Structure formats: structure tokens, C-alpha cells
C-alpha positions as CSV (number, residue, x, y, z in Angstrom):
1,X,-36.8,201.6,131.2
2,X,-38.6,203.8,133.6
3,X,-39.8,206.1,130.8
4,X,-41.0,203.1,128.9
5,X,-43.0,201.8,131.9
6,X,-44.6,205.2,132.5
7,X,-45.5,205.4,128.7
8,X,-47.1,202.0,128.8
9,X,-49.2,202.8,131.9
10,X,-50.4,206.0,130.3
11,X,-51.4,204.2,127.1
12,X,-53.2,201.5,129.1
13,X,-55.2,204.2,130.9
14,X,-56.1,205.9,127.6
15,X,-57.3,202.5,126.2
16,X,-59.3,201.7,129.3
17,X,-61.0,205.1,129.1
18,X,-61.7,205.4,125.4
19,X,-61.6,201.7,124.2
20,X,-59.1,200.0,122.0
21,X,-60.6,199.3,118.5
22,X,-64.1,198.4,117.7
23,X,-66.3,196.9,120.4
24,X,-68.9,194.4,119.2
25,X,-72.4,195.7,119.5
26,X,-74.8,193.9,121.7
27,X,-78.3,192.7,120.7
28,X,-80.8,190.4,122.3
29,X,-80.4,186.7,121.7
30,X,-82.0,183.4,122.6
31,X,-80.5,179.9,122.5
32,X,-82.3,176.6,121.9
33,X,-81.0,173.1,121.7
34,X,-81.3,171.3,118.4
35,X,-82.5,167.7,118.0
36,X,-78.9,166.5,117.8
37,X,-77.9,168.4,121.0
38,X,-76.0,171.3,119.5
39,X,-76.8,174.9,120.5
40,X,-78.5,177.2,118.1
41,X,-78.6,180.9,119.0
42,X,-80.9,183.5,117.4
43,X,-79.7,187.1,117.4
44,X,-82.4,189.7,117.1
45,X,-81.7,193.1,115.4
46,X,-84.8,194.8,114.2
47,X,-87.8,194.3,112.0
48,X,-86.9,191.3,109.8
49,X,-83.2,191.3,110.4
50,X,-81.9,188.3,112.3
51,X,-78.9,186.0,112.6
52,X,-78.7,182.3,113.4
53,X,-75.5,181.1,115.0
54,X,-74.5,177.4,115.3
55,X,-71.1,175.7,115.7
56,X,-69.3,179.0,115.2
57,X,-71.1,179.7,112.0
58,X,-73.2,182.8,111.4
59,X,-76.1,183.0,109.0
60,X,-77.7,186.4,108.5
61,X,-81.3,186.9,107.3
62,X,-82.3,190.1,105.5
63,X,-79.5,192.4,106.9
64,X,-80.3,196.1,106.7
65,X,-77.9,198.8,108.0
66,X,-80.6,200.7,109.7
67,X,-81.3,197.7,111.9
68,X,-77.8,196.9,113.2
69,X,-74.2,198.0,113.2
70,X,-73.1,195.2,110.9
71,X,-69.6,196.6,110.7
72,X,-69.1,195.5,114.3
73,X,-70.7,192.1,114.0
74,X,-69.2,188.7,113.1
75,X,-68.7,188.1,109.4
76,X,-71.3,186.0,107.6
77,X,-70.8,182.4,106.6
78,X,-74.1,182.7,104.7
79,X,-76.6,185.5,104.0
80,X,-80.2,184.8,103.1
81,X,-82.4,187.5,101.4
82,X,-86.2,186.9,101.2
83,X,-87.0,189.7,98.8
84,X,-85.9,193.0,97.4
85,X,-87.8,195.5,99.5
86,X,-85.5,198.0,101.3
87,X,-86.4,196.7,104.8
88,X,-85.1,193.3,103.8
89,X,-82.3,193.9,101.3
90,X,-79.4,196.4,101.7
91,X,-76.3,196.0,99.6
92,X,-74.2,198.0,102.0
93,X,-75.1,195.6,104.9
94,X,-74.3,192.6,102.6
95,X,-71.0,194.1,101.8
96,X,-70.1,194.8,105.4
97,X,-70.8,191.2,106.4
98,X,-69.3,189.4,103.4
99,X,-65.9,187.8,102.9
100,X,-64.7,186.0,99.8
101,X,-66.1,182.7,101.3
102,X,-69.6,184.0,102.2
103,X,-72.4,182.2,100.5
104,X,-75.4,184.2,99.6
105,X,-78.9,183.0,98.8
106,X,-81.6,185.3,97.5
107,X,-84.9,185.4,95.7
108,X,-85.1,185.8,92.0
109,X,-86.1,189.5,91.9
110,X,-83.2,190.5,94.2
111,X,-80.8,188.5,92.1
112,X,-82.0,190.2,88.9
113,X,-82.5,193.7,90.2
114,X,-79.2,194.1,92.0
115,X,-77.0,191.7,90.0
116,X,-75.7,190.2,93.2
117,X,-73.4,187.2,93.1
118,X,-75.9,184.9,94.8
119,X,-77.5,181.5,94.5
120,X,-81.0,182.3,93.2
121,X,-83.8,180.7,95.2
122,X,-87.4,180.1,94.0
123,X,-90.2,178.6,96.0
124,X,-89.4,174.9,96.2
125,X,-85.6,175.4,95.8
126,X,-83.2,173.6,98.1
127,X,-79.6,174.5,98.9
128,X,-76.8,173.5,101.2
129,X,-74.8,176.7,101.3
130,X,-72.5,175.7,104.2
131,X,-71.7,172.6,106.2
132,X,-74.5,171.8,108.6
133,X,-77.1,173.9,107.0
134,X,-79.9,173.0,104.6
135,X,-82.2,175.7,103.2
136,X,-85.6,175.2,101.6
137,X,-87.4,178.1,99.9
138,X,-91.1,178.5,100.6
139,X,-93.5,180.8,98.7
140,X,-94.2,184.1,100.5
141,X,-97.0,186.3,99.3
142,X,-100.2,188.3,100.3
143,X,-103.6,186.8,99.9
144,X,-106.0,189.4,101.3
145,X,-108.0,191.5,99.0
146,X,-106.3,194.9,98.4
147,X,-103.0,193.6,99.8
148,X,-101.7,191.4,97.0
149,X,-99.8,194.3,95.4
150,X,-97.4,194.4,98.4
151,X,-96.0,190.9,97.8
152,X,-97.6,189.3,94.7
153,X,-97.3,185.5,94.3
154,X,-95.9,185.7,90.8
155,X,-92.9,187.7,92.0
156,X,-91.7,184.5,93.8
157,X,-90.6,186.1,97.1
158,X,-89.3,183.5,99.5
159,X,-89.4,182.4,103.1
160,X,-86.8,179.8,104.2
161,X,-86.7,176.7,106.2
162,X,-83.3,176.2,107.8
163,X,-82.5,172.7,109.0
164,X,-79.7,172.7,111.6
165,X,-78.9,169.6,113.7
166,X,-82.2,168.0,112.7
167,X,-84.2,171.1,113.8
168,X,-86.4,172.8,111.2
169,X,-86.6,176.6,111.6
170,X,-89.1,178.5,109.4
171,X,-88.4,182.1,108.7
172,X,-91.4,183.2,106.7
173,X,-90.4,186.5,105.1
174,X,-93.3,188.8,104.1
175,X,-96.4,186.7,103.8
176,X,-99.9,186.0,104.9
177,X,-101.1,182.4,105.6
178,X,-100.9,180.6,102.3
179,X,-101.6,177.1,101.2
180,X,-97.9,176.4,100.9
181,X,-97.4,177.5,104.5
182,X,-100.3,175.5,105.8
183,X,-98.9,172.4,104.2
184,X,-95.6,172.6,106.0
185,X,-94.8,169.7,108.3
186,X,-92.4,169.1,111.2
187,X,-91.6,172.8,111.9
188,X,-89.8,173.1,115.2
189,X,-89.4,176.9,115.3
190,X,-91.3,179.5,113.4
191,X,-90.7,183.2,112.8
192,X,-93.8,184.8,111.4
193,X,-94.3,188.5,110.3
194,X,-97.0,190.5,112.1
195,X,-97.4,194.0,110.9
196,X,-100.2,195.7,109.0
197,X,-101.1,196.2,106.3
198,X,-98.2,194.4,104.7
199,X,-98.1,191.0,106.4
200,X,-100.2,189.1,109.0
201,X,-102.8,190.3,111.4
202,X,-102.8,188.8,114.9
203,X,-105.7,186.6,113.9
204,X,-103.8,185.4,110.8
205,X,-100.7,184.7,112.8
206,X,-102.8,182.6,115.2
207,X,-104.2,180.7,112.2
208,X,-100.7,180.1,110.8
209,X,-99.3,178.8,114.1
210,X,-102.2,176.5,114.6
211,X,-101.7,175.1,111.0
212,X,-98.0,174.5,111.2
213,X,-97.8,173.7,114.9
214,X,-94.3,174.8,115.8
215,X,-92.9,174.0,119.2
216,X,-91.7,177.6,119.5
217,X,-93.0,180.7,117.8
218,X,-91.2,184.1,117.6
219,X,-93.3,187.0,116.2
220,X,-91.1,189.2,114.0
221,X,-91.3,191.9,111.3
222,X,-93.4,194.2,113.5
223,X,-93.1,198.0,114.1
224,X,-92.0,200.6,111.6
225,X,-95.7,201.2,110.7
226,X,-98.5,203.4,112.3
227,X,-100.6,200.4,113.3
228,X,-99.1,198.7,116.3
229,X,-99.3,194.9,116.6
230,X,-100.9,193.7,119.9
231,X,-98.2,191.2,120.8
232,X,-99.7,190.5,124.2
233,X,-103.0,189.6,122.5
234,X,-101.1,187.3,120.1
235,X,-99.4,185.6,122.9
236,X,-102.6,185.2,124.9
237,X,-104.4,183.7,121.9
238,X,-101.7,181.0,121.6
239,X,-101.7,180.1,125.3
240,X,-101.8,176.3,125.4
241,X,-101.0,176.0,121.7
242,X,-97.3,176.7,121.5
243,X,-94.6,178.6,123.3
244,X,-94.4,182.2,122.3
245,X,-91.2,184.2,122.9
246,X,-91.2,187.9,122.2
247,X,-88.1,189.9,121.6
248,X,-87.8,193.7,120.8
249,X,-87.9,194.0,117.0
250,X,-89.2,197.6,116.6
């Protein structure tokens, strides 16, 4: 009995020093209250990789292994992929997050190129992948001269509107301000990309926010390019227009 007790104490000391099993990685997060009163938490990883948590469910957007240690994170109830570029789509990350019940939604090009078992979304598509979540696909593409090759309209890349508890959350994907974006109504929360030359300039992001009038705006998809986005200038330009919350996404 005495030896057993000593052994147990030694093992407890070892576990306290070195850890027992995998410890969940920690990343910045922000919680809002949906229209129906439930909590929605946004988890910020890097660049375009996010997660949305509600009622114990986890929805990952554009998971990429370089952006987070997905092996240590909660498994996905749903995964959304906006397009096939490597900073948005990573089959290894998808595999790490998936279970046999994970629902996956992705754009047409990703579905065709990688032969993923996913529900193919095109601009205008609507899906209800899990209980409590409605997903609407919105066209995402470049409009500026010389930039249309990055995200051509005809490829049918997607942004997504997530409706949770009556709250509409627009995650734009890689896009500039488009007629489809400017026509959106009743957007409560907007995630808009702000890196150059691939997505929006600060001025374009201001234009987009003023058009869709979200209550809350999160700049995302910045960094990882030589030209730095002036996030403080962006926030200042929207003072009095909407609330801007900036989280590290480099």
C-alpha cells in the first residue's frame, strides 16, 4: 500500500510537470449575443481561418494547418470552404477536424479539384448543414483592373452568410466590393478581407461596410503579404459608422 501511494505521488508530479495528454491550444476569441439571446463565439486563428461556436457546436471556416494546431482543437460539426487557394483550403486540416458526422460545404472548384465529400455551394445556394445553422453562399470575386485573375467571377468562389439565432454573419471570403455584396440586407456582423493586391484596400472596405451597414465589423484576411494593411486608418474611417473590432490575424 505504501509503495503504491509513493508511486501515485511520483506519477502525479510527473504529469504536473510535463502535462498529461494534449492540451488545447489557446487563440483569441470574442463573444456576441444573438438576436434570440444565445451566445455566439468567434475564434480567430490566422489570415482567413476562423471558427464560430454556438450551443456547443463548432463551425470552421477555411481551416489551414499553418494557421492553427487543429489536432488540438474541438472537432468540427461543420466545415465551410470559400475557395481552393492554399491559404483557404487544406485537406490535412479538414481531416484533422472531421468526424463521420461532420458536414462540409465548399465551393464548386474545391469540390471538383480535390474530390472532397462535400455539399457543393454556388453563389445563391442555401444549405442547413446542422441544426441551428443556415448558410447562404454569396459571390466572391475581384473587380479591379489587373486583379480579376486572382478571383475571377466565373470560377464561382463563395462568401457565406451564417444565420444563427436570428443573427446574420457575413464571412466574405476573397473578394472586392461587388454588386452582390452591396445588395445584401440585414447583415449584423461582417468579416471582410483587407489585404493587397488580392482583396480589398482600406478604402474599398470602408465602401463595403457603408453599403451593407453591419452592426459589427471584423477586418480579416490580412497579413502574409508585403503590403501591410493600415488597420488603424480603417478603424478611424469607420468611426461613427459601425463598431470595428480588430483581432490579430497575421
